[in-house]
C-alpha positions as CSV (number, residue, x, y, z in Angstrom):
1,M,-28.7,-16.2,-11.6
2,S,-26.5,-16.2,-14.8
3,K,-22.7,-16.1,-14.4
4,I,-21.1,-12.7,-15.1
5,E,-19.0,-12.6,-18.2
6,T,-16.1,-10.6,-17.0
7,K,-14.4,-8.1,-19.3
8,Y,-10.6,-7.6,-19.0
9,I,-8.5,-4.5,-19.3
10,F,-4.8,-5.4,-19.4
11,V,-2.3,-2.6,-18.5
12,T,1.3,-3.0,-19.7
13,G,4.3,-0.7,-19.6
14,G,7.0,0.2,-22.0
15,V,10.3,2.0,-22.2
16,L,11.1,1.9,-18.5
17,S,9.6,1.0,-15.1
18,S,8.0,3.3,-12.6
19,L,5.9,5.1,-15.2
20,G,2.8,4.8,-13.1
21,K,1.0,1.6,-14.3
22,G,-0.3,1.2,-10.7
23,I,-1.8,4.7,-10.6
24,T,-3.1,4.3,-14.1
25,S,-4.8,1.0,-13.3
26,S,-6.2,2.4,-10.0
27,S,-7.5,5.5,-11.7
28,I,-9.3,3.7,-14.5
29,A,-10.8,1.2,-12.1
30,T,-11.9,4.1,-9.9
31,L,-13.7,5.8,-12.8
32,L,-15.4,2.6,-13.7
33,K,-16.4,1.9,-10.0
34,H,-17.8,5.5,-9.7
35,S,-19.8,4.8,-12.9
36,G,-21.6,1.9,-11.1
37,F,-19.7,-1.1,-12.5
38,K,-18.6,-3.9,-10.3
39,V,-14.8,-3.7,-10.7
40,G,-11.9,-5.9,-9.6
41,I,-8.2,-5.3,-10.0
42,L,-5.1,-7.6,-10.2
43,K,-1.4,-7.1,-10.1
44,I,0.9,-9.6,-11.7
45,D,4.6,-9.5,-10.6
46,P,7.1,-11.2,-12.9
47,Y,9.8,-11.7,-10.1
48,I,10.5,-15.2,-9.0
49,N,10.1,-14.5,-5.3
50,V,7.0,-16.1,-4.0
51,D,6.0,-12.8,-2.5
52,P,7.8,-9.7,-1.2
53,G,7.5,-10.8,2.4
54,T,11.2,-11.7,2.7
55,M,12.5,-8.8,0.6
56,S,14.3,-5.8,2.1
57,P,12.5,-2.5,2.2
58,L,15.5,-1.0,0.5
59,E,15.1,-3.6,-2.4
60,H,11.3,-3.6,-2.8
61,G,9.8,-0.7,-0.8
62,E,6.8,-1.3,1.4
63,V,5.2,-4.8,1.8
64,F,1.5,-4.2,1.7
65,V,-0.6,-6.6,3.9
66,T,-4.2,-7.5,2.9
67,H,-7.0,-8.3,5.3
68,D,-6.5,-12.1,4.7
69,G,-2.8,-11.9,5.6
70,A,-1.2,-11.9,2.2
71,E,2.1,-10.0,1.9
72,T,1.8,-8.2,-1.5
73,D,3.2,-5.6,-3.8
74,L,2.7,-2.0,-2.7
75,D,0.4,-1.4,-5.8
76,I,-2.3,-3.4,-4.0
77,G,-2.2,-0.5,-1.4
78,H,-2.9,1.9,-4.3
79,Y,-5.8,-0.2,-5.4
80,E,-7.4,-0.2,-2.0
81,R,-6.8,3.5,-1.4
82,F,-8.3,4.5,-4.7
83,L,-11.2,2.1,-4.8
84,N,-12.0,2.1,-1.1
85,M,-12.2,-1.7,-1.2
86,N,-10.6,-4.6,0.5
87,F,-8.5,-6.9,-1.8
88,S,-7.0,-10.3,-1.0
89,S,-4.3,-12.7,-1.9
90,K,-6.0,-13.5,-5.2
91,N,-5.5,-9.9,-6.3
92,N,-1.7,-10.3,-6.6
93,F,0.4,-13.1,-7.8
94,T,4.0,-13.6,-8.9
95,T,6.0,-15.8,-11.2
96,G,7.3,-17.6,-8.1
97,Q,3.7,-18.6,-7.1
98,V,2.8,-19.8,-10.6
99,Y,5.9,-22.0,-10.9
100,L,5.5,-23.2,-7.3
101,S,1.9,-24.3,-7.9
102,V,2.7,-26.0,-11.2
103,I,5.7,-27.9,-9.8
104,D,3.7,-28.9,-6.7
105,R,0.9,-30.3,-8.9
106,E,3.4,-32.1,-11.1
107,R,5.1,-33.7,-8.0
108,K,1.7,-35.0,-6.9
109,G,1.0,-36.6,-10.3
110,G,-1.6,-34.0,-11.3
111,Y,-0.4,-33.9,-15.0
112,L,-0.4,-37.7,-15.4
113,G,3.2,-37.9,-16.4
114,K,3.2,-35.3,-19.1
115,T,6.2,-33.1,-19.9
116,I,5.6,-29.8,-18.2
117,Q,6.2,-26.7,-20.4
118,V,5.8,-23.0,-20.3
119,I,3.1,-23.4,-23.0
120,P,0.6,-24.6,-22.1
121,H,1.1,-25.5,-18.4
122,I,2.6,-22.2,-17.0
123,V,0.4,-20.1,-19.2
124,D,-2.7,-22.0,-18.3
125,E,-2.0,-21.5,-14.6
126,I,-1.6,-17.8,-15.2
127,K,-4.9,-17.6,-17.0
128,R,-6.6,-19.6,-14.2
129,R,-5.4,-17.1,-11.6
130,I,-6.5,-14.1,-13.8
131,R,-10.0,-15.7,-14.1
132,L,-10.1,-16.3,-10.4
133,A,-9.4,-12.6,-9.7
134,G,-12.1,-11.7,-12.2
135,E,-14.9,-13.8,-10.7
136,E,-18.1,-12.0,-9.9
137,N,-16.7,-8.7,-11.4
138,E,-18.1,-7.1,-14.5
139,I,-14.6,-5.6,-15.3
140,L,-11.2,-6.7,-14.1
141,V,-8.2,-4.4,-14.6
142,V,-5.0,-6.4,-14.8
143,E,-1.7,-4.7,-14.3
144,L,1.4,-6.5,-15.5
145,G,4.6,-5.5,-13.7
146,G,7.9,-4.7,-15.4
147,T,8.2,-3.6,-19.0
148,V,7.5,-5.1,-22.4
149,G,10.6,-6.9,-23.6
150,D,11.5,-8.3,-20.2
151,I,12.2,-12.1,-20.5
152,E,10.3,-12.8,-17.2
153,G,7.1,-11.1,-18.5
154,L,6.7,-13.2,-21.7
155,P,4.5,-15.9,-20.2
156,F,2.1,-13.3,-18.9
157,L,1.9,-11.5,-22.3
158,E,1.2,-14.9,-23.9
159,A,-1.6,-15.4,-21.4
160,M,-3.0,-12.0,-22.5
161,R,-2.7,-12.9,-26.2
162,E,-4.5,-16.2,-25.6
163,M,-7.3,-14.7,-23.6
164,K,-7.9,-12.2,-26.4
165,H,-8.5,-15.1,-28.8
166,E,-10.6,-17.1,-26.3
167,Y,-12.9,-14.2,-25.3
168,G,-12.8,-11.8,-28.3
169,M,-12.2,-8.1,-28.6
170,E,-15.4,-7.2,-26.8
171,R,-14.1,-8.7,-23.6
172,V,-10.3,-8.2,-23.7
173,I,-8.5,-4.9,-24.4
174,S,-5.0,-3.7,-23.9
175,L,-3.8,-0.3,-22.5
176,H,-0.1,0.4,-22.9
177,V,1.6,3.0,-20.6
178,T,4.7,4.5,-22.2
179,L,7.0,7.4,-21.9
180,I,7.2,10.4,-24.1
181,P,10.6,11.8,-23.0
182,L,11.4,15.5,-23.1
183,I,14.8,16.2,-24.6
184,R,15.5,19.4,-22.7
185,A,18.5,20.5,-24.9
186,A,16.2,20.5,-27.9
187,G,13.0,21.3,-26.0
188,E,11.3,18.5,-27.9
189,L,9.0,15.6,-26.9
190,K,10.1,12.3,-28.6
191,T,7.7,9.5,-29.7
192,K,10.3,7.0,-31.0
193,P,10.6,5.1,-27.6
194,T,6.8,4.6,-27.7
195,Q,6.8,3.4,-31.3
196,H,9.5,0.8,-30.5
197,S,7.7,-0.3,-27.4
198,V,4.4,-0.8,-29.3
199,Q,6.3,-2.6,-32.1
200,E,7.7,-5.1,-29.5
201,L,4.1,-5.8,-28.2
202,R,2.9,-6.3,-31.8
203,R,5.8,-8.6,-32.5
204,I,4.4,-11.0,-29.9
205,G,0.9,-10.8,-31.1
206,I,-0.6,-8.0,-28.9
207,T,-1.9,-4.7,-30.5
208,P,-2.8,-2.2,-27.8
209,Q,-6.0,-0.3,-28.4
210,I,-5.2,2.6,-26.0
211,I,-1.9,4.4,-25.4
212,I,-1.4,6.1,-22.1
213,A,1.4,8.7,-22.8
214,R,3.3,9.7,-19.7
215,T,4.8,13.1,-20.2
216,E,6.3,16.1,-18.3
217,K,4.5,18.7,-20.4
218,E,1.3,18.8,-22.6
219,I,1.4,16.8,-25.8
220,P,0.4,19.0,-28.8
221,K,-2.3,17.7,-31.2
222,E,0.2,17.1,-34.0
223,L,2.2,14.8,-31.7
224,K,-0.9,12.9,-30.7
225,S,-1.7,12.4,-34.4
226,K,1.8,11.1,-35.0
227,L,1.4,8.6,-32.1
228,S,-2.0,7.6,-33.4
229,M,-0.7,6.9,-36.9
230,S,2.7,5.2,-35.9
231,C,1.1,3.0,-33.2
232,D,-2.0,2.2,-35.2
233,V,-4.5,3.4,-32.6
234,D,-7.5,5.8,-33.0
235,Y,-6.7,9.5,-32.3
236,D,-9.0,9.5,-29.2
237,C,-7.1,6.5,-27.9
238,V,-3.9,8.5,-27.3
239,I,-4.4,9.6,-23.6
240,M,-2.1,12.1,-22.1
241,A,-0.8,11.3,-18.5
242,Q,0.9,14.5,-17.6
243,D,2.8,14.8,-14.3
244,A,0.5,16.0,-11.5
245,K,1.0,17.4,-8.0
246,S,-1.0,14.6,-6.5
247,I,-1.6,11.0,-7.6
248,Y,-5.3,11.5,-6.7
249,Q,-5.7,14.0,-9.6
250,M,-5.1,11.3,-12.1
251,P,-8.7,9.9,-12.3
252,L,-9.9,13.4,-12.9
253,N,-7.2,14.1,-15.5
254,F,-8.0,10.8,-17.3
255,L,-11.7,11.7,-17.2
256,K,-10.9,15.1,-18.9
257,E,-8.7,13.3,-21.4
258,G,-11.7,11.1,-22.4
259,V,-10.2,7.7,-21.5
260,L,-13.7,6.2,-20.8
261,V,-14.9,6.9,-24.4
262,P,-12.6,4.3,-26.1
263,I,-12.9,1.9,-23.2
264,A,-16.7,1.9,-23.5
265,R,-16.5,1.6,-27.3
266,F,-14.2,-1.4,-27.3
267,L,-15.8,-3.2,-24.5
268,K,-19.4,-2.4,-25.8
269,L,-20.4,-1.0,-22.4
270,P,-23.7,0.8,-21.9
271,E,-23.7,4.6,-21.6
272,F,-22.4,5.7,-18.3
273,S,-20.8,8.7,-16.4
274,P,-18.8,8.6,-13.2
275,D,-19.9,10.7,-10.1
276,M,-16.6,12.2,-9.0
277,K,-17.9,15.2,-7.0
278,E,-16.7,14.0,-3.6
279,W,-13.3,12.9,-5.1
280,D,-12.9,16.3,-6.8
281,L,-13.5,18.1,-3.4
282,L,-10.9,16.0,-1.6
283,V,-8.4,16.6,-4.4
284,K,-8.9,20.4,-4.1
285,Q,-8.3,20.1,-0.4
286,I,-5.1,18.3,-1.0
287,L,-3.9,20.9,-3.5
288,A,-5.1,24.1,-1.8
289,P,-5.7,23.3,1.9
290,Q,-6.8,26.0,4.4
291,N,-4.7,24.7,7.3
292,E,-1.2,23.3,7.9
293,V,0.3,21.0,10.5
294,K,3.9,19.9,10.9
295,I,4.5,16.2,11.7
296,A,7.9,14.7,12.7
297,F,8.2,11.4,11.0
298,V,10.9,9.6,12.9
299,G,12.2,6.6,10.8
300,K,15.3,4.8,9.6
301,Y,14.4,4.1,5.9
302,L,14.4,7.7,4.9
303,S,16.6,7.2,1.9
304,L,13.8,5.2,0.3
305,K,10.4,6.7,1.4
306,E,8.6,4.0,-0.6
307,S,9.2,1.9,2.5
308,Y,6.5,4.0,4.2
309,K,4.2,4.4,1.2
310,S,0.9,3.5,2.9
311,L,1.6,5.7,6.0
312,I,2.5,8.7,3.9
313,E,-0.7,8.3,1.9
314,A,-2.7,7.8,5.1
315,L,-1.4,11.2,6.3
316,I,-2.5,12.8,3.0
317,H,-5.9,11.2,3.4
318,A,-6.3,12.6,6.9
319,G,-5.2,16.0,5.8
320,A,-7.5,16.0,2.8
321,N,-10.5,15.2,5.0
322,L,-9.5,18.0,7.4
323,D,-8.7,20.5,4.7
324,T,-5.1,20.5,6.1
325,K,-1.7,20.2,4.6
326,V,0.3,17.6,6.5
327,D,3.9,18.9,6.3
328,I,6.1,15.8,7.0
329,Q,9.4,16.7,8.7
330,W,11.6,13.7,7.9
331,I,13.8,12.9,10.9
332,D,16.5,10.2,10.8
333,S,16.3,8.2,14.0
334,E,20.0,7.4,13.9
335,E,20.7,11.2,13.8
336,L,18.6,11.6,16.9
337,E,20.9,9.1,18.7
338,K,24.1,11.2,18.2
339,N,23.0,14.7,17.2
340,E,21.4,17.2,19.7
341,E,20.6,19.5,16.8
342,A,18.3,16.8,15.4
343,L,16.5,16.7,18.7
344,E,16.0,20.4,18.5
345,Q,13.9,19.9,15.4
346,L,11.2,18.3,17.6
347,K,10.6,21.7,19.3
348,Y,9.0,23.0,16.1
349,V,6.6,20.3,15.2
350,D,2.9,19.8,16.1
351,G,2.9,16.0,16.3
352,I,5.4,13.2,16.5
353,L,5.0,9.9,14.6
354,V,7.1,6.8,15.2
355,P,6.3,4.1,12.5
356,G,6.9,0.4,12.3
357,G,10.1,-1.3,11.3
358,F,12.4,-4.2,12.0
359,G,15.8,-4.5,13.6
360,E,17.9,-2.7,16.3
361,R,19.3,0.2,14.1
362,G,18.0,3.6,15.2
363,I,15.8,2.5,18.1
364,N,17.5,4.7,20.7
365,G,16.8,7.7,18.5
366,K,13.2,6.7,18.2
367,M,12.9,6.4,22.0
368,R,14.5,9.8,22.4
369,A,11.7,11.2,20.2
370,I,9.1,9.3,22.3
371,T,10.5,10.8,25.5
372,F,10.4,14.2,24.0
373,A,6.7,13.8,23.0
374,R,5.8,12.4,26.4
375,E,7.6,15.1,28.5
376,N,6.5,18.0,26.3
377,K,2.9,17.0,25.9
378,I,3.2,16.9,22.1
379,P,0.6,14.7,20.2
380,F,2.1,11.3,19.6
381,L,1.3,8.3,17.5
382,G,3.3,5.1,17.7
383,I,2.7,2.3,15.2
384,C,3.8,-1.4,15.6
385,L,7.5,-1.0,16.6
386,G,6.5,2.5,17.7
387,M,4.2,1.1,20.3
388,Q,6.8,-1.4,21.5
389,L,9.4,1.3,21.9
390,A,6.8,3.5,23.7
391,I,6.4,0.7,26.3
392,L,10.2,0.2,26.6
393,E,10.7,4.0,27.0
394,Y,8.1,4.1,29.8
395,C,9.4,1.0,31.5
396,R,12.9,2.4,31.6
397,N,12.3,6.1,32.3
398,V,9.1,6.1,34.4
399,L,8.9,2.7,36.0
400,G,12.7,2.6,36.6
401,I,13.2,-0.9,35.0
402,K,16.5,0.1,33.4
403,D,17.1,-3.4,31.9
404,A,13.7,-3.5,30.1
405,D,14.3,-4.5,26.5
406,S,12.9,-6.3,23.5
407,M,13.9,-9.9,22.7
408,E,14.2,-8.6,19.1
409,F,17.2,-6.6,20.2
410,N,18.4,-8.7,23.2
411,P,17.2,-12.3,23.2
412,A,18.8,-12.9,26.6
413,T,17.3,-9.9,28.4
414,K,16.1,-10.5,32.0
415,E,13.3,-7.9,31.5
416,P,11.6,-8.9,28.3
417,A,8.9,-6.1,28.1
418,I,8.6,-7.1,24.4
419,Y,8.8,-10.8,23.5
420,L,8.1,-13.3,20.7
421,I,4.5,-14.2,20.1
422,E,5.5,-17.9,20.6
423,N,6.1,-17.1,24.2
424,F,2.5,-15.8,24.7
425,I,1.1,-18.9,23.0
426,D,3.3,-21.2,25.0
427,Q,2.5,-19.5,28.4
428,A,-1.1,-18.8,27.9
429,G,-2.0,-21.8,25.8
430,N,-4.1,-19.4,23.7
431,Q,-5.4,-21.2,20.6
432,Q,-7.5,-18.2,19.5
433,V,-4.5,-16.2,18.3
434,R,-4.0,-16.8,14.5
435,T,-0.4,-16.9,13.4
436,H,1.4,-17.5,10.1
437,T,4.8,-19.2,9.8
438,S,6.9,-17.1,7.5
439,P,9.3,-18.6,4.9
440,M,12.2,-17.3,7.2
441,G,11.0,-19.7,9.9
442,G,9.5,-17.2,12.3
443,T,5.9,-16.9,13.5
444,M,4.2,-13.7,12.5
445,R,0.8,-12.1,13.0
446,L,-0.4,-11.2,9.5
447,G,-3.6,-9.8,8.3
448,E,-6.8,-8.5,10.0
449,Y,-7.6,-9.1,13.7
450,E,-10.3,-7.8,16.0
451,C,-9.4,-5.4,18.8
452,Q,-11.5,-4.6,21.8
453,T,-11.2,-0.9,22.8
454,K,-11.4,0.3,26.4
455,E,-14.4,2.3,27.5
456,N,-13.7,6.1,27.6
457,S,-10.3,5.7,26.1
458,K,-8.7,8.0,23.6
459,L,-8.5,5.0,21.2
460,Q,-12.2,4.3,21.5
461,A,-13.0,8.0,21.0
462,A,-10.8,8.1,17.8
463,Y,-12.9,5.2,16.5
464,Q,-16.1,7.1,17.2
465,G,-17.1,4.9,20.1
466,Q,-16.6,1.5,18.5
467,K,-16.1,-1.2,21.0
468,V,-14.6,-3.6,18.5
469,I,-12.4,-2.5,15.6
470,K,-10.6,-4.5,12.9
471,E,-7.1,-3.6,11.8
472,R,-4.1,-5.3,10.1
473,H,-0.9,-6.6,11.5
474,R,2.6,-7.5,10.3
475,H,4.9,-8.4,13.2
476,R,6.4,-11.2,15.3
477,Y,7.0,-9.5,18.6
478,E,4.4,-8.6,21.2
479,A,4.1,-6.5,24.4
480,N,4.6,-8.8,27.4
481,P,1.3,-8.9,29.5
482,K,3.5,-9.6,32.6
483,Y,4.3,-5.9,32.7
484,R,0.7,-4.7,32.2
485,E,-0.2,-4.2,35.9
486,R,2.9,-2.1,36.6
487,L,2.3,0.0,33.5
488,E,-1.3,0.7,34.3
489,T,-0.6,1.5,37.9
490,N,1.8,4.1,36.8
491,G,-0.3,5.9,34.1
492,M,0.1,3.9,30.9
493,V,-3.3,2.4,30.1
494,V,-3.9,-0.6,27.9
495,S,-6.7,0.8,25.7
496,G,-6.9,-2.0,23.1
497,E,-6.5,-5.8,23.4
498,S,-7.1,-9.0,21.4
499,N,-7.4,-12.4,23.1
500,G,-5.1,-11.2,25.9
501,L,-2.6,-9.5,23.5
502,I,-1.9,-5.8,24.1
503,E,-3.0,-4.0,21.0
504,A,-2.9,-0.3,22.1
505,V,-1.6,1.8,24.9
506,E,-2.1,5.5,25.9
507,L,-1.1,7.9,28.7
508,E,-3.5,9.2,31.3
509,N,-1.7,12.4,32.0
510,H,-1.0,13.5,28.4
511,P,-3.4,15.4,26.0
512,W,-3.0,12.7,23.3
513,F,-0.4,10.0,23.4
514,V,-1.6,6.8,21.7
515,A,0.4,3.8,20.4
516,V,-0.9,0.8,18.5
517,Q,0.5,-2.6,17.6
518,F,-1.5,-2.8,14.4
519,H,-0.8,-0.9,11.1
520,P,-3.7,1.5,10.7
521,E,-2.2,2.9,7.5
522,F,-3.2,-0.3,5.7
523,T,-6.9,0.4,6.0
524,S,-6.7,4.2,5.1
525,R,-8.4,5.4,1.9
526,L,-8.8,8.9,0.4
527,Q,-12.6,8.7,0.9
528,A,-12.4,6.8,4.2
529,P,-9.3,7.9,6.2
530,N,-8.2,5.6,9.1
531,C,-9.8,6.8,12.3
532,V,-6.7,6.8,14.6
533,I,-4.5,8.6,12.0
534,L,-7.3,11.1,11.4
535,E,-7.6,11.8,15.1
536,F,-3.8,12.2,15.4
537,I,-3.8,14.9,12.7
538,K,-6.8,16.5,14.4
539,Q,-5.0,16.6,17.7
540,S,-1.8,17.9,16.1
541,L,-3.8,20.7,14.4
542,E,-5.3,21.6,17.7
543,F,-1.8,21.7,19.3
544,A,-0.6,24.0,16.4
545,R,-3.5,26.4,17.0
546,N,-2.7,26.7,20.7
């Protein structure tokens, strides 16, 4: 079997950040995958952090976790959601990882005493990692974070330039995502920022073949011609990326704009056409759904909703597949602690969701929401911390264990219903539980684990009868099995477990109250919504109808 000669599509950004390079990369990769190509995708982050695992949600947004336990940029989540594929640690790397590996090799004598420099040593390590991500793929889409002109991005651009020379134009092309700003006072779209951005790329030896022009309104033909001439690209290589109501419209919009024509021309690809019928139907059900359901999303990072990116998208996936608009009612958990009016909002929703999180802030408000869902028989889904708080709420308010607490909030508690995973390993001597030691010194469960579901449980029914499921984790506290018997005797069933660890609980005397320790949102995709989230929306829709 001959080795695949991978072709590379590099995606850079200009003018400013947050233009949608991740959505652009995901959309192009999706079109190529639906055309029958074997496609991979890679995100390169120029920051010096080794990974975003120790970064605040307010600083970086969500940390996405891959099946192999890598803490990655949230764009990896977009890649998985669009492509309906699992990616791994090799699909995201940072400046920090590159320098760490080069320095580690130098300390071990791997460079035989040579002077270590950005060129060639850092750039060579970057190219090695790009090739690794491209292995066994016909096409690799490579997204470079940041914007052209950033100091920290220069070694990555140099790697692009060198790979173009090493492999030739038929295997390496460049797409540049840039802004066409609308000056509202004049009512004009301006091309000058794009011209300067392309000039900066050309100055360092990279000439983009395709311009992805992000714009608020449609770009007229004469403006496209101006961009084509000033940026030295073919007219059909100026692709409009107009603002859309849903990110899932973008593959269809790019297809209409003809983005595959120049890609096929430059990469000398055989004739192809993507099959987007199913995708198109789901997008129509996002934009014009037949039903509607109101979900209370009780969180504490509401000022920056990027912290819950995967979960928001998972709700959209479930809604699209049920032809239902999921109307998220954002409820600040801290407001629930002190404001009765905030609690009143829960009377007008069809389902209550308590997501994951870290720290003590806002937990009493989340528990008030859980109490409300339990007592009023409203469909409830708790995720990670949401499950732990559901157990605490039940211990305190049903079992009467008033001092029940989590060691995360009270390390000295005499009733540790939630405790550190080290305690489980120490007490049970369980060597089957895989853990990772984080850079902050704590032990975490990261990545995919198997979960055994209980017969005839709501959890097993949600997963269509599967006895063993696989879901991803990111946490360092666990439900204490010491309390399991008391919980189950009094109506809270352990419906999922993994090597003795409690993975899911549900209530016997409630229409649908399920809480899980794992993060189901990490495995949800538009064309394959996560089962337990899909069932939660189904149950909420049923509640709304009644």
